[in-house]
C-alpha positions, 0 to 999 in steps of 0.5 A, spaced: 475 536 498 474 541 503 468 539 506 471 532 507 476 535 512 470 535 517 470 528 518 478 527 520 478 531 527 486 530 527 486 536 522 483 541 526 490 540 531 495 539 526 498 539 519 497 531 518 503 530 513 504 522 515 499 518 511 505 514 509 505 512 516 498 511 518 492 513 514 487 517 519 480 514 522 474 518 519 468 519 524 464 515 519 468 509 520 469 510 528 461 510 528 460 504 524 466 500 529 462 502 535 455 500 532 459 493 530 461 492 537 455 494 540 452 488 536 457 484 538 456 486 545 448 484 545 449 478 540 455 474 541 456 468 537 450 469 533 453 476 531 460 474 529 457 468 525 453 472 521 460 476 520 464 470 518 458 469 513 459 476 510 466 475 508 465 473 501 461 480 500 467 483 503 471 479 497 466 482 492 467 489 495 475 488 494 474 485 487 470 491 485 474 496 487 480 493 484 477 490 478 479 483 480 475 476 481 472 475 488 475 468 488 482 471 486 482 475 493 485 473 499 483 477 506 489 477 510 491 481 517 497 485 513 501 485 507 507 481 511 503 475 514 500 474 507 507 475 503 510 470 508 505 465 507 505 466 499 513 465 499 513 459 503 509 456 497 514 459 492 519 454 488 526 456 491 530 455 484 527 462 482 531 468 480 528 474 483 529 482 482 529 486 487 530 494 488 535 496 493 532 499 500 525 497 498 521 496 504 524 491 509 517 486 508 518 486 501 526 484 500 527 481 507 523 474 506 527 473 499 533 474 503 532 470 509 530 464 504 536 465 500 533 466 493 538 467 488 537 475 487 539 481 483 538 488 485 536 495 481 537 502 485 531 506 485 533 513 481 531 517 475 533 511 470 530 505 475 525 503 469 531 502 464 535 498 469 530 494 471 529 492 463 536 491 462 536 486 468 530 482 466 533 482 459 540 480 461 540 476 467 534 470 466 530 474 472 524 469 473 520 474 478 520 481 479 518 484 486 517 491 488 513 496 492 509 500 487 510 507 491 517 507 495 516 508 502 522 512 504 522 517 498 515 516 494 518 514 488 512 511 483 513 506 478 511 507 471 505 503 470 505 503 463 512 500 463 510 494 468 505 493 462 510 493 457 515 489 461 510 483 462 508 483 455 515 483 452 517 477 458 510 474 459 514 468 463 516 474 468 512 474 474 511 481 477 509 481 484 507 488 487 506 491 494 501 496 494 501 498 501 503 505 499 499 506 493 492 503 493 487 508 495 491 514 491 487 513 484 483 508 480 487 501 479 485 495 474 488 489 477 486 485 471 489 490 466 495 491 469 502 488 468 502 485 475 501 478 477 500 478 484 498 485 488 498 485 496 497 491 501 495 493 508 489 497 508 491 502 514 495 507 510 491 510 503 485 506 504 484 509 511 481 502 513 485 502 520 489 496 522 489 489 522 486 488 515 489 487 508 488 483 501 492 479 496 489 479 489 492 474 484 491 472 477 489 465 474 495 464 470 500 464 476 497 460 481 500 453 478 507 456 480 506 455 487 505 449 492 502 453 498 503 450 505 499 455 509 493 451 512 488 451 517 480 451 519 479 457 516 482 455 509 475 450 509 471 455 513 470 450 518 468 444 513 473 439 514 470 435 508 474 440 504 481 439 506 483 436 500 479 441 496 482 448 498 482 454 493 489 458 492 487 464 496 484 460 502 491 457 503 492 465 505 487 465 510 488 459 515 485 462 520 478 466 522 477 473 519 475 478 523 468 482 522 471 488 525 477 489 521 475 486 515 468 490 515 472 496 516 476 495 510 469 494 506 466 500 509 473 504 507 472 502 500 465 504 500 467 511 503 472 512 498 468 510 492 463 515 494 468 520 494 470 518 487 477 515 486 478 520 480 476 526 484 482 523 489 487 522 484 486 529 481 487 532 488 493 528 489 496 530 483 495 537 485 498 536 491 504 532 488 505 538 483 505 543 489 510 539 493 515 537 488 515 545 486 515 547 493 521 542 496 525 542 490 525 550 490 528 549 497 533 544 494 530 539 499 529 533 494 534 529 491 536 530 484 534 523 482 527 525 485 526 531 481 528 528 474 522 523 474 516 525 470 511 522 475 511 522 483 507 520 488 505 525 494 510 522 499 517 526 499 523 525 503 526 532 504 533 533 507 533 534 514 535 531 521 532 530 528 533 537 530 529 540 524 524 534 525 523 537 532 522 544 529 516 541 525 513 537 530 513 544 535 509 547 529 504 541 529 506 538 523 506 531 523 511 527 519 516 521 520 524 521 520 525 515 515 531 514 511 536 519 513 531 525 512 524 527 514 518 524 510 512 528 508 506 525 505 499 528 503 492 525 502 486 528 499 484 531 506 491 535 505 491 542 502 496 546 497 495 551 503 498 546 508 504 545 503 505 552 503 505 553 510 510 547 511 514 551 505 514 557 509 517 554 515 522 551 512 524 557 508 524 561 514 529 556 518 534 555 512 534 563 512 536 563 519 542 558 518 
């Protein structure tokens, strides 16, 4: 992975431990974007019309990357907008299970629509608690982030498959924004019915693009209401013949943003999703060892059998500012300091951060 670091100039200036906030822009994607806008400058509407016509190919690329039929892919500007469109078509008589302190864009849309809700804490026994809630409280829909934005807790994917197998009528909806791009993922074989994600983090696609993946068997439970000229691809005769995913695409789809998504997926495929997964497992192990030895992780994190590369370490704004002064880029989140590592990071960088933290703690 060392040769890939050259494609991300930010890495020459700092230890970038902040992909959970924003994935880096590669030089390759920047060059593609410059070429796109040069074509727009010269070609005007002719170029943009070709871009609109290319959207089915982008859906194929998303479908291929995540193993989902292209017709079950919706392109959205971001997770939050697509999710709210989805919920507008969901019956309000459903009981929903959420995770306490999950990402606001996951929980708030249910809370503001006054769905009947139950909650489970995010801890070392999270899966057991989820199972008990689903079994005992007549839960219709389980909604979660696959990786938690604050502390990096990752759901057990085999658990989700077994949960769906035992409770086939349970609808499972997932936010993959902090997950997609970290490892190979087969949507069709997963226990998830609907997966949405913004692509500006681990997929490195820049802002303004995301997607939803939907399984066939779940569509008839919705009466989607989002609609516009984009839903019919400018063909008004199709007004009464709109497919499920096109209800999530009421407006135009930008060739710049979604072309960036297509480029990013091809870039990650060239690297190899398995290679990315291997690197992230190394970084996760290194981070867990380093930060747990320093006593900076909550016990509920260290007791889980698998973790992502997002870590929330104990620390205040003063410690955060010290890290910033040493050119470590991180985020203040949830009362701690969030560090997050992608394939362009190294174990040596985690060692550097660990050394700094140890030095400062020894000085009291």
